[in-house]
ZADO-1210 file (C-alpha; in nm, 4 decimals, padded with zeros to 6 digits):
<atoms>
<atom x="06.8346" y="07.5720" z="07.2347" code="MET" pos="1"/>
<atom x="06.9493" y="07.5665" z="07.5974" code="ALA" pos="2"/>
<atom x="06.8127" y="07.8416" z="07.8167" code="ARG" pos="3"/>
<atom x="07.0510" y="08.0887" z="07.9763" code="ASP" pos="4"/>
<atom x="07.1347" y="08.0144" z="08.3382" code="LEU" pos="5"/>
<atom x="06.9735" y="08.2516" z="08.5903" code="PRO" pos="6"/>
<atom x="07.1917" y="08.5297" z="08.7222" code="LEU" pos="7"/>
<atom x="07.3356" y="08.4747" z="09.0712" code="PRO" pos="8"/>
<atom x="07.1485" y="08.6710" z="09.3371" code="VAL" pos="9"/>
<atom x="07.3522" y="08.8650" z="09.5956" code="LEU" pos="10"/>
<atom x="07.1435" y="08.9943" z="09.8846" code="ALA" pos="11"/>
<atom x="07.1954" y="09.2388" z="10.1683" code="THR" pos="12"/>
<atom x="06.9583" y="09.4617" z="10.3621" code="HIS" pos="13"/>
<atom x="06.7860" y="09.7638" z="10.2118" code="GLY" pos="14"/>
<atom x="06.7576" y="10.1147" z="10.3493" code="GLY" pos="15"/>
<atom x="07.0518" y="10.2966" z="10.5052" code="LYS" pos="16"/>
<atom x="07.3828" y="10.1278" z="10.4315" code="PHE" pos="17"/>
<atom x="07.7133" y="10.1172" z="10.6178" code="HIS" pos="18"/>
<atom x="08.0762" y="10.0567" z="10.5318" code="CYS" pos="19"/>
<atom x="08.0746" y="09.6859" z="10.6149" code="ASP" pos="20"/>
<atom x="07.8092" y="09.5691" z="10.3680" code="GLU" pos="21"/>
<atom x="07.9296" y="09.8100" z="10.0979" code="VAL" pos="22"/>
<atom x="08.2882" y="09.6877" z="10.1313" code="PHE" pos="23"/>
<atom x="08.1687" y="09.3264" z="10.1391" code="ALA" pos="24"/>
<atom x="07.9813" y="09.3780" z="09.8123" code="TYR" pos="25"/>
<atom x="08.2932" y="09.5243" z="09.6496" code="ALA" pos="26"/>
<atom x="08.4925" y="09.2206" z="09.7638" code="VAL" pos="27"/>
<atom x="08.2328" y="08.9774" z="09.6303" code="LEU" pos="28"/>
<atom x="08.2266" y="09.1430" z="09.2894" code="ARG" pos="29"/>
<atom x="08.6051" y="09.1213" z="09.2615" code="MET" pos="30"/>
<atom x="08.6263" y="08.7647" z="09.3868" code="ALA" pos="31"/>
<atom x="08.3474" y="08.6398" z="09.1612" code="LEU" pos="32"/>
<atom x="08.4436" y="08.8457" z="08.8576" code="GLY" pos="33"/>
<atom x="08.1131" y="09.0322" z="08.8517" code="LEU" pos="34"/>
<atom x="08.0871" y="09.3603" z="08.6665" code="ALA" pos="35"/>
<atom x="07.7407" y="09.5104" z="08.6859" code="GLU" pos="36"/>
<atom x="07.4129" y="09.4273" z="08.8600" code="PRO" pos="37"/>
<atom x="07.1475" y="09.3352" z="08.6080" code="GLY" pos="38"/>
<atom x="07.4076" y="09.2203" z="08.3583" code="ARG" pos="39"/>
<atom x="07.5923" y="08.9367" z="08.5321" code="ASP" pos="40"/>
<atom x="07.4270" y="08.9266" z="08.8749" code="HIS" pos="41"/>
<atom x="07.1302" y="09.0532" z="09.0715" code="VAL" pos="42"/>
<atom x="07.1858" y="09.2825" z="09.3680" code="LEU" pos="43"/>
<atom x="06.8925" y="09.2447" z="09.6056" code="LEU" pos="44"/>
<atom x="06.8625" y="09.4952" z="09.8884" code="ARG" pos="45"/>
<atom x="06.5757" y="09.3822" z="10.1095" code="THR" pos="46"/>
<atom x="06.4749" y="09.2680" z="10.4547" code="ARG" pos="47"/>
<atom x="06.1997" y="09.0336" z="10.3348" code="LYS" pos="48"/>
<atom x="06.2841" y="08.6787" z="10.4509" code="PRO" pos="49"/>
<atom x="06.1095" y="08.5160" z="10.1560" code="GLU" pos="50"/>
<atom x="06.3331" y="08.7072" z="09.9147" code="LEU" pos="51"/>
<atom x="06.6491" y="08.6629" z="10.1197" code="ILE" pos="52"/>
<atom x="06.5939" y="08.2859" z="10.1209" code="ASP" pos="53"/>
<atom x="06.6122" y="08.2777" z="09.7407" code="THR" pos="54"/>
<atom x="06.9542" y="08.4466" z="09.7230" code="ALA" pos="55"/>
<atom x="07.2792" y="08.2664" z="09.6436" code="ASP" pos="56"/>
<atom x="07.4883" y="08.4835" z="09.8792" code="ILE" pos="57"/>
<atom x="07.3521" y="08.6835" z="10.1728" code="VAL" pos="58"/>
<atom x="07.5427" y="08.9198" z="10.4012" code="TRP" pos="59"/>
<atom x="07.4597" y="09.1581" z="10.6866" code="ASP" pos="60"/>
<atom x="07.1012" y="09.0345" z="10.7032" code="VAL" pos="61"/>
<atom x="06.9169" y="08.7090" z="10.7693" code="GLY" pos="62"/>
<atom x="07.0441" y="08.6231" z="11.1214" code="PHE" pos="63"/>
<atom x="07.2490" y="08.3293" z="10.9933" code="ILE" pos="64"/>
<atom x="07.6206" y="08.2696" z="10.9665" code="PHE" pos="65"/>
<atom x="07.7041" y="07.9624" z="10.7632" code="ASP" pos="66"/>
<atom x="07.9970" y="08.0146" z="10.5292" code="ALA" pos="67"/>
<atom x="07.9349" y="07.6839" z="10.3523" code="ALA" pos="68"/>
<atom x="07.5841" y="07.8040" z="10.2673" code="ALA" pos="69"/>
<atom x="07.7056" y="08.1569" z="10.1789" code="ASN" pos="70"/>
<atom x="07.5211" y="08.3195" z="10.4688" code="ARG" pos="71"/>
<atom x="07.7213" y="08.5948" z="10.6380" code="PHE" pos="72"/>
<atom x="07.5221" y="08.7803" z="10.9026" code="ASP" pos="73"/>
<atom x="07.6647" y="08.8937" z="11.2371" code="HIS" pos="74"/>
<atom x="07.3599" y="09.0308" z="11.4221" code="HIS" pos="75"/>
<atom x="07.2386" y="08.7071" z="11.5808" code="GLN" pos="76"/>
<atom x="07.3270" y="08.5575" z="11.9172" code="ARG" pos="77"/>
<atom x="07.6421" y="08.3478" z="11.8913" code="GLY" pos="78"/>
<atom x="07.7725" y="08.5473" z="11.5959" code="ALA" pos="79"/>
<atom x="08.1365" y="08.4660" z="11.5165" code="PRO" pos="80"/>
<atom x="08.4291" y="08.6578" z="11.6631" code="GLN" pos="81"/>
<atom x="08.7956" y="08.6900" z="11.5849" code="ARG" pos="82"/>
<atom x="09.0498" y="08.4994" z="11.7932" code="ALA" pos="83"/>
<atom x="09.0910" y="08.8037" z="12.0217" code="ASP" pos="84"/>
<atom x="08.7116" y="08.8258" z="12.0710" code="ALA" pos="85"/>
<atom x="08.6648" y="09.1215" z="11.8316" code="THR" pos="86"/>
<atom x="08.3215" y="09.0726" z="11.6735" code="PRO" pos="87"/>
<atom x="08.3118" y="09.0336" z="11.2984" code="PHE" pos="88"/>
<atom x="08.1061" y="09.2588" z="11.0765" code="SER" pos="89"/>
<atom x="07.9744" y="09.1340" z="10.7447" code="SER" pos="90"/>
<atom x="08.2913" y="09.2719" z="10.5840" code="ALA" pos="91"/>
<atom x="08.5094" y="09.0554" z="10.8071" code="GLY" pos="92"/>
<atom x="08.2996" y="08.7455" z="10.7441" code="LEU" pos="93"/>
<atom x="08.3004" y="08.7954" z="10.3678" code="ILE" pos="94"/>
<atom x="08.6740" y="08.8655" z="10.3747" code="TRP" pos="95"/>
<atom x="08.7462" y="08.5375" z="10.5525" code="GLN" pos="96"/>
<atom x="08.5689" y="08.3501" z="10.2746" code="ALA" pos="97"/>
<atom x="08.6414" y="08.5626" z="09.9660" code="TYR" pos="98"/>
<atom x="08.9218" y="08.8067" z="10.0527" code="GLY" pos="99"/>
<atom x="09.2184" y="08.6102" z="09.9218" code="GLU" pos="100"/>
<atom x="09.0247" y="08.5232" z="09.6088" code="ARG" pos="101"/>
<atom x="08.9460" y="08.8903" z="09.5498" code="ALA" pos="102"/>
<atom x="09.3104" y="08.9880" z="09.5979" code="VAL" pos="103"/>
<atom x="09.4266" y="08.7133" z="09.3606" code="ALA" pos="104"/>
<atom x="09.1862" y="08.8425" z="09.0966" code="ALA" pos="105"/>
<atom x="09.3315" y="09.1929" z="09.1295" code="LEU" pos="106"/>
<atom x="09.6872" y="09.0579" z="09.1064" code="LEU" pos="107"/>
<atom x="09.6239" y="08.8358" z="08.8049" code="ARG" pos="108"/>
<atom x="09.7000" y="09.1010" z="08.5455" code="GLU" pos="109"/>
<atom x="10.0393" y="09.1811" z="08.7000" code="SER" pos="110"/>
<atom x="10.1266" y="08.8131" z="08.7449" code="GLY" pos="111"/>
<atom x="10.1777" y="08.8625" z="09.1187" code="ALA" pos="112"/>
<atom x="09.9204" y="08.6125" z="09.2465" code="GLU" pos="113"/>
<atom x="10.1878" y="08.4524" z="09.4658" code="ALA" pos="114"/>
<atom x="10.1508" y="08.7557" z="09.6949" code="PHE" pos="115"/>
<atom x="09.7746" y="08.7049" z="09.7392" code="ALA" pos="116"/>
<atom x="09.7807" y="08.5306" z="10.0767" code="ALA" pos="117"/>
<atom x="10.0228" y="08.7808" z="10.2349" code="ARG" pos="118"/>
<atom x="09.8355" y="09.0817" z="10.0997" code="ILE" pos="119"/>
<atom x="09.4959" y="08.9424" z="10.2024" code="ALA" pos="120"/>
<atom x="09.6256" y="08.8838" z="10.5553" code="SER" pos="121"/>
<atom x="09.7666" y="09.2362" z="10.5845" code="GLU" pos="122"/>
<atom x="09.4481" y="09.3969" z="10.4531" code="ILE" pos="123"/>
<atom x="09.2487" y="09.1915" z="10.7012" code="ASP" pos="124"/>
<atom x="09.4554" y="09.3312" z="10.9882" code="GLU" pos="125"/>
<atom x="09.4846" y="09.6912" z="10.8691" code="THR" pos="126"/>
<atom x="09.1531" y="09.7547" z="10.6920" code="VAL" pos="127"/>
<atom x="08.8920" y="09.4861" z="10.7460" code="VAL" pos="128"/>
<atom x="08.9464" y="09.4539" z="11.1202" code="ARG" pos="129"/>
<atom x="08.8938" y="09.8301" z="11.1522" code="ARG" pos="130"/>
<atom x="08.5665" y="09.8039" z="10.9593" code="ILE" pos="131"/>
<atom x="08.4628" y="09.5285" z="11.2016" code="ASP" pos="132"/>
<atom x="08.5476" y="09.7474" z="11.5001" code="GLU" pos="133"/>
<atom x="08.3633" y="10.0528" z="11.3697" code="ILE" pos="134"/>
<atom x="08.0524" y="09.8585" z="11.2722" code="ASP" pos="135"/>
<atom x="08.0382" y="09.6993" z="11.6162" code="ASN" pos="136"/>
<atom x="08.0936" y="10.0256" z="11.8034" code="GLY" pos="137"/>
<atom x="08.4508" y="09.9486" z="11.9082" code="LEU" pos="138"/>
<atom x="08.7671" y="10.1567" z="11.8821" code="SER" pos="139"/>
<atom x="09.1222" y="10.0378" z="11.8290" code="SER" pos="140"/>
<atom x="09.2798" y="10.3455" z="11.9902" code="ASN" pos="141"/>
<atom x="09.0436" y="10.4243" z="12.2738" code="GLY" pos="142"/>
<atom x="08.9019" y="10.7284" z="12.0964" code="SER" pos="143"/>
<atom x="08.5334" y="10.7688" z="12.0283" code="SER" pos="144"/>
<atom x="08.5821" y="11.0701" z="11.8019" code="GLU" pos="145"/>
<atom x="08.4413" y="11.0363" z="11.4515" code="ARG" pos="146"/>
<atom x="08.7067" y="11.0112" z="11.1826" code="ASP" pos="147"/>
<atom x="08.5746" y="11.2586" z="10.9286" code="THR" pos="148"/>
<atom x="08.8133" y="11.1371" z="10.6582" code="LEU" pos="149"/>
<atom x="08.7866" y="10.7657" z="10.7324" code="GLY" pos="150"/>
<atom x="08.6425" y="10.5242" z="10.4774" code="MET" pos="151"/>
<atom x="08.3469" y="10.4358" z="10.6984" code="ALA" pos="152"/>
<atom x="08.2455" y="10.8009" z="10.7269" code="THR" pos="153"/>
<atom x="08.2917" y="10.8717" z="10.3564" code="LEU" pos="154"/>
<atom x="08.0865" y="10.5681" z="10.2558" code="ILE" pos="155"/>
<atom x="07.8156" y="10.6587" z="10.5072" code="GLY" pos="156"/>
<atom x="07.7851" y="11.0015" z="10.3490" code="GLU" pos="157"/>
<atom x="07.6710" y="10.8431" z="10.0224" code="PHE" pos="158"/>
<atom x="07.3360" y="10.7702" z="10.1900" code="ASN" pos="159"/>
<atom x="07.0545" y="10.9981" z="10.0713" code="PRO" pos="160"/>
<atom x="06.9738" y="11.2829" z="10.3070" code="THR" pos="161"/>
<atom x="06.6440" y="11.2880" z="10.4948" code="TRP" pos="162"/>
<atom x="06.4857" y="11.5240" z="10.2443" code="ASP" pos="163"/>
<atom x="06.6159" y="11.3549" z="09.9291" code="ASP" pos="164"/>
<atom x="06.3360" y="11.1827" z="09.7321" code="PRO" pos="165"/>
<atom x="06.5849" y="10.9050" z="09.6490" code="ALA" pos="166"/>
<atom x="06.5783" y="10.8098" z="10.0167" code="GLY" pos="167"/>
<atom x="06.2150" y="10.6967" z="10.0072" code="ALA" pos="168"/>
<atom x="06.0423" y="10.3945" z="09.8589" code="GLY" pos="169"/>
<atom x="06.1361" y="10.0282" z="09.8027" code="PRO" pos="170"/>
<atom x="06.4553" y="10.1121" z="09.6108" code="THR" pos="171"/>
<atom x="06.5732" y="10.3841" z="09.8520" code="ALA" pos="172"/>
<atom x="06.9473" y="10.4253" z="09.8406" code="GLY" pos="173"/>
<atom x="07.0095" y="10.1582" z="09.5746" code="ASP" pos="174"/>
<atom x="07.1838" y="10.3945" z="09.3342" code="VAL" pos="175"/>
<atom x="07.3849" y="10.5525" z="09.6165" code="ALA" pos="176"/>
<atom x="07.4854" y="10.2048" z="09.7377" code="PHE" pos="177"/>
<atom x="07.6467" y="10.1314" z="09.4012" code="LEU" pos="178"/>
<atom x="07.8241" y="10.4669" z="09.4044" code="GLU" pos="179"/>
<atom x="07.9615" y="10.3911" z="09.7517" code="ALA" pos="180"/>
<atom x="08.0683" y="10.0436" z="09.6367" code="ALA" pos="181"/>
<atom x="08.2651" y="10.2039" z="09.3521" code="ALA" pos="182"/>
<atom x="08.4557" y="10.4105" z="09.6093" code="LEU" pos="183"/>
<atom x="08.5266" y="10.1011" z="09.8209" code="ALA" pos="184"/>
<atom x="08.6431" y="09.9122" z="09.5111" code="SER" pos="185"/>
<atom x="08.8838" y="10.1892" z="09.4167" code="GLY" pos="186"/>
<atom x="09.0304" y="10.2016" z="09.7661" code="ILE" pos="187"/>
<atom x="09.0746" y="09.8249" z="09.7754" code="LEU" pos="188"/>
<atom x="09.2338" y="09.8129" z="09.4294" code="ARG" pos="189"/>
<atom x="09.4876" y="10.0782" z="09.5207" code="ARG" pos="190"/>
<atom x="09.5669" y="09.9218" z="09.8568" code="ARG" pos="191"/>
<atom x="09.6280" y="09.5851" z="09.6947" code="VAL" pos="192"/>
<atom x="09.8487" y="09.7370" z="09.4261" code="ASP" pos="193"/>
<atom x="10.0459" y="09.9363" z="09.6824" code="GLY" pos="194"/>
<atom x="10.1118" y="09.6231" z="09.8878" code="LEU" pos="195"/>
<atom x="10.2030" y="09.4296" z="09.5725" code="ARG" pos="196"/>
<atom x="10.4563" y="09.6977" z="09.4838" code="ALA" pos="197"/>
<atom x="10.5989" y="09.6920" z="09.8357" code="ARG" pos="198"/>
<atom x="10.6453" y="09.3144" z="09.8284" code="LEU" pos="199"/>
<atom x="10.7950" y="09.3284" z="09.4799" code="ALA" pos="200"/>
<atom x="11.0400" y="09.5936" z="09.6009" code="ALA" pos="201"/>
<atom x="11.1305" y="09.3783" z="09.8992" code="GLU" pos="202"/>
<atom x="11.2128" y="09.0846" z="09.6712" code="ALA" pos="203"/>
<atom x="11.4181" y="09.3076" z="09.4397" code="SER" pos="204"/>
<atom x="11.6124" y="09.4712" z="09.7236" code="VAL" pos="205"/>
<atom x="11.6976" y="09.1355" z="09.8824" code="LEU" pos="206"/>
<atom x="11.8083" y="08.9951" z="09.5466" code="ALA" pos="207"/>
<atom x="12.0231" y="09.3013" z="09.4740" code="ALA" pos="208"/>
<atom x="12.1821" y="09.2874" z="09.8166" code="HIS" pos="209"/>
<atom x="12.2608" y="08.9190" z="09.7794" code="LYS" pos="210"/>
<atom x="12.4176" y="08.9779" z="09.4361" code="ALA" pos="211"/>
<atom x="12.6233" y="09.2795" z="09.5460" code="GLY" pos="212"/>
<atom x="12.9999" y="09.2857" z="09.5896" code="ASP" pos="213"/>
<atom x="12.9867" y="09.4638" z="09.9246" code="ASN" pos="214"/>
<atom x="12.7054" y="09.3964" z="10.1761" code="PRO" pos="215"/>
<atom x="12.7351" y="09.7551" z="10.3018" code="ARG" pos="216"/>
<atom x="12.6608" y="09.9040" z="09.9581" code="ILE" pos="217"/>
<atom x="12.3213" y="09.8339" z="09.8026" code="LEU" pos="218"/>
<atom x="12.3045" y="09.8952" z="09.4263" code="VAL" pos="219"/>
<atom x="11.9592" y="09.9057" z="09.2657" code="LEU" pos="220"/>
<atom x="11.8925" y="09.9290" z="08.8940" code="ASP" pos="221"/>
<atom x="11.5547" y="10.0960" z="08.9534" code="ARG" pos="222"/>
<atom x="11.4293" y="10.3424" z="09.2078" code="GLY" pos="223"/>
<atom x="11.2116" y="10.1695" z="09.4701" code="MET" pos="224"/>
<atom x="11.1411" y="10.1717" z="09.8453" code="PRO" pos="225"/>
<atom x="11.4409" y="10.0128" z="10.0169" code="TRP" pos="226"/>
<atom x="11.4896" y="10.1516" z="10.3680" code="LYS" pos="227"/>
<atom x="11.2120" y="09.9474" z="10.5307" code="ASN" pos="228"/>
<atom x="11.3534" y="09.6320" z="10.3710" code="VAL" pos="229"/>
<atom x="11.6961" y="09.7059" z="10.5167" code="VAL" pos="230"/>
<atom x="11.5423" y="09.7582" z="10.8594" code="PHE" pos="231"/>
<atom x="11.3075" y="09.4594" z="10.8546" code="SER" pos="232"/>
<atom x="11.5782" y="09.2192" z="10.7343" code="HIS" pos="233"/>
<atom x="11.8557" y="09.3752" z="10.9449" code="ASP" pos="234"/>
<atom x="12.0840" y="09.4274" z="10.6450" code="LEU" pos="235"/>
<atom x="12.4247" y="09.5934" z="10.7119" code="PRO" pos="236"/>
<atom x="12.3659" y="09.8555" z="10.4418" code="VAL" pos="237"/>
<atom x="12.5355" y="10.1931" z="10.4854" code="LEU" pos="238"/>
<atom x="12.4914" y="10.3450" z="10.1387" code="LEU" pos="239"/>
<atom x="12.2526" y="10.2866" z="09.8480" code="THR" pos="240"/>
<atom x="12.3001" y="10.3661" z="09.4798" code="VAL" pos="241"/>
<atom x="11.9973" y="10.3963" z="09.2494" code="SER" pos="242"/>
<atom x="11.8916" y="10.5861" z="08.9351" code="PRO" pos="243"/>
<atom x="11.7029" y="10.9156" z="08.9535" code="ALA" pos="244"/>
<atom x="11.4381" y="11.0396" z="08.7116" code="SER" pos="245"/>
<atom x="11.6711" y="11.3158" z="08.5824" code="ASN" pos="246"/>
<atom x="11.9294" y="11.0644" z="08.4588" code="GLY" pos="247"/>
<atom x="12.1713" y="11.0951" z="08.7506" code="ASN" pos="248"/>
<atom x="12.2532" y="10.8133" z="08.9910" code="TRP" pos="249"/>
<atom x="12.1822" y="10.8935" z="09.3525" code="MET" pos="250"/>
<atom x="12.3925" y="10.8010" z="09.6514" code="LEU" pos="251"/>
<atom x="12.1751" y="10.7764" z="09.9637" code="ASP" pos="252"/>
<atom x="12.2835" y="10.7212" z="10.3202" code="THR" pos="253"/>
<atom x="12.1063" y="10.4834" z="10.5565" code="MET" pos="254"/>
<atom x="11.9474" y="10.6185" z="10.8789" code="PRO" pos="255"/>
<atom x="12.0176" y="10.4262" z="11.2010" code="PRO" pos="256"/>
<atom x="11.6467" y="10.3744" z="11.2720" code="GLU" pos="257"/>
<atom x="11.3096" y="10.4433" z="11.1037" code="PRO" pos="258"/>
<atom x="11.2185" y="10.8120" z="11.0990" code="GLY" pos="259"/>
<atom x="11.5667" y="10.9313" z="11.1921" code="SER" pos="260"/>
<atom x="11.7382" y="11.2127" z="11.0008" code="PHE" pos="261"/>
<atom x="12.0799" y="11.0903" z="11.1115" code="GLU" pos="262"/>
<atom x="12.2937" y="10.8529" z="10.9077" code="GLN" pos="263"/>
<atom x="12.4715" y="10.5304" z="10.9874" code="ARG" pos="264"/>
<atom x="12.7577" y="10.6699" z="10.7799" code="LEU" pos="265"/>
<atom x="12.7337" y="11.0334" z="10.6642" code="PRO" pos="266"/>
<atom x="12.9097" y="11.1226" z="10.3411" code="LEU" pos="267"/>
<atom x="13.2581" y="11.2700" z="10.4006" code="PRO" pos="268"/>
<atom x="13.2646" y="11.6135" z="10.5597" code="GLU" pos="269"/>
<atom x="13.5123" y="11.7305" z="10.2964" code="ALA" pos="270"/>
<atom x="13.2462" y="11.6705" z="10.0286" code="TRP" pos="271"/>
<atom x="12.9667" y="11.8570" z="10.2070" code="ALA" pos="272"/>
<atom x="12.7947" y="12.1195" z="09.9921" code="GLY" pos="273"/>
<atom x="13.0228" y="12.0702" z="09.6912" code="LEU" pos="274"/>
<atom x="12.9084" y="12.0298" z="09.3324" code="GLN" pos="275"/>
<atom x="13.0440" y="12.0206" z="08.9795" code="GLY" pos="276"/>
<atom x="13.4169" y="12.0777" z="08.9305" code="GLU" pos="277"/>
<atom x="13.4818" y="12.1429" z="09.2987" code="ALA" pos="278"/>
<atom x="13.3381" y="11.8005" z="09.3896" code="LEU" pos="279"/>
<atom x="13.5202" y="11.6291" z="09.1037" code="VAL" pos="280"/>
<atom x="13.8486" y="11.7759" z="09.2266" code="ALA" pos="281"/>
<atom x="13.7837" y="11.6700" z="09.5862" code="LYS" pos="282"/>
<atom x="13.6597" y="11.3158" z="09.5097" code="THR" pos="283"/>
<atom x="13.8661" y="11.2335" z="09.2021" code="GLY" pos="284"/>
<atom x="13.5468" y="11.1012" z="09.0393" code="ILE" pos="285"/>
<atom x="13.5024" y="11.2538" z="08.6933" code="ALA" pos="286"/>
<atom x="13.1232" y="11.2587" z="08.6847" code="ASP" pos="287"/>
<atom x="13.0460" y="11.3473" z="09.0464" code="ALA" pos="288"/>
<atom x="12.7546" y="11.5938" z="09.0519" code="VAL" pos="289"/>
<atom x="12.6862" y="11.7098" z="09.4087" code="PHE" pos="290"/>
<atom x="12.6799" y="11.6222" z="09.7775" code="VAL" pos="291"/>
<atom x="12.4209" y="11.7811" z="10.0057" code="HIS" pos="292"/>
<atom x="12.5462" y="12.0104" z="10.2791" code="LEU" pos="293"/>
<atom x="12.3862" y="11.7773" z="10.5367" code="ARG" pos="294"/>
<atom x="12.5823" y="11.4847" z="10.3870" code="ARG" pos="295"/>
<atom x="12.2886" y="11.2473" z="10.3553" code="PHE" pos="296"/>
<atom x="12.2677" y="11.2336" z="09.9752" code="VAL" pos="297"/>
<atom x="12.4853" y="11.2858" z="09.6702" code="GLY" pos="298"/>
<atom x="12.4843" y="11.2069" z="09.2978" code="ALA" pos="299"/>
<atom x="12.6959" y="11.1189" z="08.9974" code="ALA" pos="300"/>
<atom x="12.6114" y="11.1076" z="08.6290" code="LYS" pos="301"/>
<atom x="12.6682" y="10.7321" z="08.6008" code="SER" pos="302"/>
<atom x="12.6102" y="10.4159" z="08.7977" code="ARG" pos="303"/>
<atom x="12.9831" y="10.3505" z="08.8106" code="ALA" pos="304"/>
<atom x="13.0494" y="10.7029" z="08.9351" code="GLY" pos="305"/>
<atom x="12.7949" y="10.6732" z="09.2161" code="ALA" pos="306"/>
<atom x="12.9341" y="10.3344" z="09.3180" code="VAL" pos="307"/>
<atom x="13.2845" y="10.4831" z="09.3239" code="ASP" pos="308"/>
<atom x="13.1568" y="10.7644" z="09.5455" code="MET" pos="309"/>
<atom x="13.0102" y="10.5058" z="09.7830" code="ALA" pos="310"/>
<atom x="13.3360" y="10.3124" z="09.8012" code="ARG" pos="311"/>
<atom x="13.5460" y="10.6245" z="09.8608" code="LYS" pos="312"/>
<atom x="13.3013" y="10.7498" z="10.1234" code="ALA" pos="313"/>
<atom x="13.3496" y="10.4261" z="10.3163" code="MET" pos="314"/>
<atom x="13.7276" y="10.4456" z="10.2827" code="GLU" pos="315"/>
<atom x="13.7288" y="10.7989" z="10.4183" code="LEU" pos="316"/>
</atoms>
């Protein structure tokens, strides 16, 4: 009978941990499909060179960066930097090698793996780069104030306190490290899924706009984020029709720029603040429901009714 293969050994330093090596471990587990240390891999937290040398993947310790050899430290002279000279942390180095693979693994269930490269690139710029900056004592906004709700702070607070018995001995902080990694994994999963949803919405909005009868009226068969897509693709949309959770179909106006409360085309002044029979009489649309007093949103009971409201609003 063939013997079982040895479990892969993943090694980082022991003792107090920081956001970069915790996040890197979460990324490795996702990319490699690893579930639990001791079951499908060994997590080795040590600074002993003789143990580090036996590991299959090493990060944030060892004084070596060699991606081909799966060595990802950034504390040595000549450590790698980003193109703009921002120093990498172990999170950044691991992300360069395993980030897209981790994202693809998270997207596999939803069948959205085609988005993996774009999502991995955005997370690198918005999340991983910030971890690199914090770990290397840099700031992206010129402020040195501690972000008490930032991921780096929250992960750091998983470390045992000075008077906690779990903070002493050869396995100090090992349990807390895994708890912190669970937090990092949850954050990464939700960020990836949020970006997937945004890209899926972008594709749906562009397809709906292309298929529409009037380029100034966007009709969506599901509620989804659409304003940023209109802005980023410079679409000539004035009004959008989409279903609401209460069964009505909403008629939304388009602001002239992000964050504005104005409208490119407000709904007709004669409709402002009307609802029910009064709105039906004024619009001539049998299932018109309401128009807000500020004229930025209205509703009808049907898709056809909301589209008719949009067309009449443009005529008026």
